[in-house]
VMD Tcl script that draws the C-alpha trace (Angstrom):
set ca {
  {14.88 -27.44 -33.05}
  {11.83 -28.35 -31.04}
  {10.72 -31.93 -30.97}
  {7.08 -32.32 -31.97}
  {4.80 -34.06 -29.53}
  {2.92 -37.15 -30.56}
  {-0.86 -36.69 -30.70}
  {-1.17 -38.76 -27.52}
  {1.43 -36.64 -25.70}
  {-0.29 -33.44 -26.80}
  {-3.68 -34.75 -25.60}
  {-2.05 -35.69 -22.29}
  {-0.52 -32.21 -21.93}
  {-3.78 -30.47 -22.84}
  {-5.74 -32.61 -20.38}
  {-3.11 -31.98 -17.69}
  {-3.32 -28.21 -18.27}
  {-7.08 -28.38 -17.91}
  {-7.32 -30.65 -14.85}
  {-3.91 -30.66 -13.16}
  {-4.34 -34.39 -12.51}
  {-1.57 -36.38 -14.15}
  {-2.99 -39.91 -13.93}
  {-6.48 -38.90 -15.05}
  {-4.94 -36.90 -17.92}
  {-2.94 -39.92 -19.07}
  {-6.05 -42.12 -19.14}
  {-8.07 -39.50 -21.04}
  {-5.20 -39.17 -23.51}
  {-5.45 -42.88 -24.28}
  {-2.81 -44.49 -22.08}
  {-3.71 -47.72 -20.27}
  {-5.00 -47.17 -16.73}
  {-2.57 -49.67 -15.17}
  {0.43 -47.71 -16.50}
  {-1.13 -44.23 -16.44}
  {0.61 -43.08 -13.25}
  {4.13 -44.01 -14.37}
  {3.64 -42.73 -17.93}
  {2.19 -39.45 -16.63}
  {5.15 -38.98 -14.29}
  {7.54 -39.79 -17.13}
  {5.73 -37.45 -19.55}
  {5.89 -34.54 -17.12}
  {9.68 -34.94 -16.97}
  {10.18 -34.87 -20.75}
  {11.57 -31.49 -21.83}
  {9.36 -31.23 -24.92}
  {6.17 -31.84 -22.95}
  {7.25 -29.57 -20.10}
  {8.05 -26.85 -22.60}
  {4.67 -27.26 -24.33}
  {2.83 -27.08 -21.00}
  {4.82 -24.00 -19.90}
  {4.15 -22.21 -23.20}
  {0.43 -22.98 -23.11}
  {0.16 -21.87 -19.45}
  {1.93 -18.58 -20.26}
  {-0.40 -18.06 -23.22}
  {-3.46 -18.74 -21.07}
  {-2.20 -16.43 -18.32}
  {-1.48 -13.59 -20.73}
  {-5.01 -13.79 -22.13}
  {-6.66 -13.93 -18.72}
  {-4.63 -11.32 -16.83}
  {-5.45 -7.67 -17.42}
  {-2.49 -5.54 -18.41}
  {-1.96 -1.93 -17.32}
  {-3.41 -0.48 -20.53}
  {-6.62 -2.48 -20.16}
  {-6.91 -1.40 -16.51}
  {-6.58 2.29 -17.37}
  {-9.04 1.90 -20.27}
  {-11.58 0.31 -17.91}
  {-11.08 3.08 -15.35}
  {-11.56 5.66 -18.12}
  {-14.82 4.06 -19.27}
  {-16.06 4.02 -15.65}
  {-15.06 7.66 -15.10}
  {-16.88 8.70 -18.29}
  {-19.98 6.72 -17.38}
  {-19.58 4.47 -20.44}
  {-19.25 1.25 -18.42}
  {-22.61 -0.10 -17.31}
  {-23.29 -2.44 -14.44}
  {-26.14 -4.89 -14.13}
  {-28.69 -4.22 -11.41}
  {-31.22 -6.86 -10.44}
  {-34.48 -5.63 -8.94}
  {-37.13 -7.72 -7.31}
  {-40.74 -6.61 -7.29}
  {-43.99 -8.43 -6.56}
  {-44.43 -8.78 -10.33}
  {-41.05 -10.51 -10.77}
  {-37.30 -10.05 -11.03}
  {-35.97 -7.43 -13.44}
  {-32.49 -6.86 -14.76}
  {-31.37 -3.39 -15.81}
  {-28.16 -1.60 -16.75}
  {-26.96 1.58 -15.05}
  {-23.85 3.66 -15.24}
  {-21.54 3.95 -12.25}
  {-22.60 6.29 -9.47}
  {-20.74 9.54 -8.86}
  {-18.63 8.16 -5.99}
  {-17.40 5.26 -8.16}
  {-16.65 7.61 -11.05}
  {-14.64 9.93 -8.79}
  {-12.69 6.93 -7.46}
  {-11.90 5.89 -11.03}
  {-10.65 9.40 -11.83}
  {-8.42 9.35 -8.73}
  {-6.98 5.98 -9.76}
  {-6.21 7.33 -13.23}
  {-4.58 10.46 -11.82}
  {-2.36 8.32 -9.56}
  {-0.88 6.83 -12.72}
  {-0.60 10.17 -14.57}
  {0.17 12.80 -11.95}
  {1.03 15.49 -14.52}
  {1.77 18.85 -12.93}
  {0.38 18.08 -9.47}
  {2.15 20.28 -6.88}
  {1.41 17.81 -4.08}
  {3.01 14.96 -6.01}
  {6.05 17.10 -6.81}
  {6.40 18.03 -3.14}
  {6.13 14.38 -2.12}
  {8.82 13.44 -4.64}
  {11.11 16.22 -3.40}
  {10.59 15.08 0.20}
  {11.33 11.44 -0.70}
  {14.50 12.46 -2.55}
  {15.60 14.61 0.42}
  {14.93 11.75 2.84}
  {17.00 9.43 0.66}
  {19.87 11.95 0.55}
  {19.76 12.34 4.36}
  {19.78 8.56 4.84}
  {22.80 8.21 2.54}
  {24.67 10.98 4.38}
  {23.93 9.36 7.75}
  {25.17 6.00 6.43}
  {28.44 7.61 5.22}
  {28.91 9.33 8.60}
  {28.22 6.09 10.48}
  {30.68 4.15 8.32}
  {33.36 6.80 8.75}
  {32.79 7.15 12.49}
  {32.71 3.36 12.96}
  {36.15 3.07 11.39}
  {37.63 5.90 13.51}
  {35.87 4.64 16.66}
  {37.34 1.18 16.17}
  {40.77 2.71 15.65}
  {40.41 4.84 18.81}
  {39.26 1.85 20.89}
  {42.16 -0.23 19.56}
  {44.61 2.59 20.34}
  {43.13 2.97 23.84}
  {43.45 -0.77 24.52}
  {47.06 -0.72 23.31}
  {47.87 2.14 25.68}
  {46.06 0.39 28.50}
  {48.02 -2.76 27.74}
  {51.28 -0.75 27.89}
  {50.29 0.82 31.25}
  {49.38 -2.54 32.74}
  {52.70 -3.95 31.74}
  {51.76 -5.92 28.66}
  {48.99 -7.99 30.20}
  {45.52 -6.53 29.81}
  {44.04 -9.09 32.26}
  {45.83 -7.35 35.10}
  {47.72 -10.48 36.17}
}
mol new
graphics top color blue
foreach p $ca { graphics top sphere $p radius 0.5 }
foreach p [lrange $ca 0 end-1] q [lrange $ca 1 end] { graphics top cylinder $p $q radius 0.2 }
display resetview
């Protein structure tokens, strides 16, 4: 069960979210200025207040950050010429504001961005995928060979040193 914040704690948290300044937020929330710093520090360590701040920040972030669907919708509107941009023109008579659709180069770029996300039956994309998969298979095979040859190489070196040790009479330093 979540503990409810007092009205003063909630005002503090809301002010802190807005400004990021703990002492100033405490004063605006109604705490005395001489104890604002210590109360603000204490409040920011309370789990209920921390949780409230974290939830509000996540909510704010989710509203402000464009998701993938919104991005593709915007690109689609640009590609179709539905999205208008504001153009400001200055003439001797004054400054004028007008709306115009995206130019052809911008619309083509938007289409390319959309197609990157939905490649469909693009032969080039399929070839690139096949090449990437083949490269990955080759890298895995090389890694297996290296691991196998490392083990046998170590065994051969060890065997060679043992034989050398036997030839030298048990002392590989040659003394």
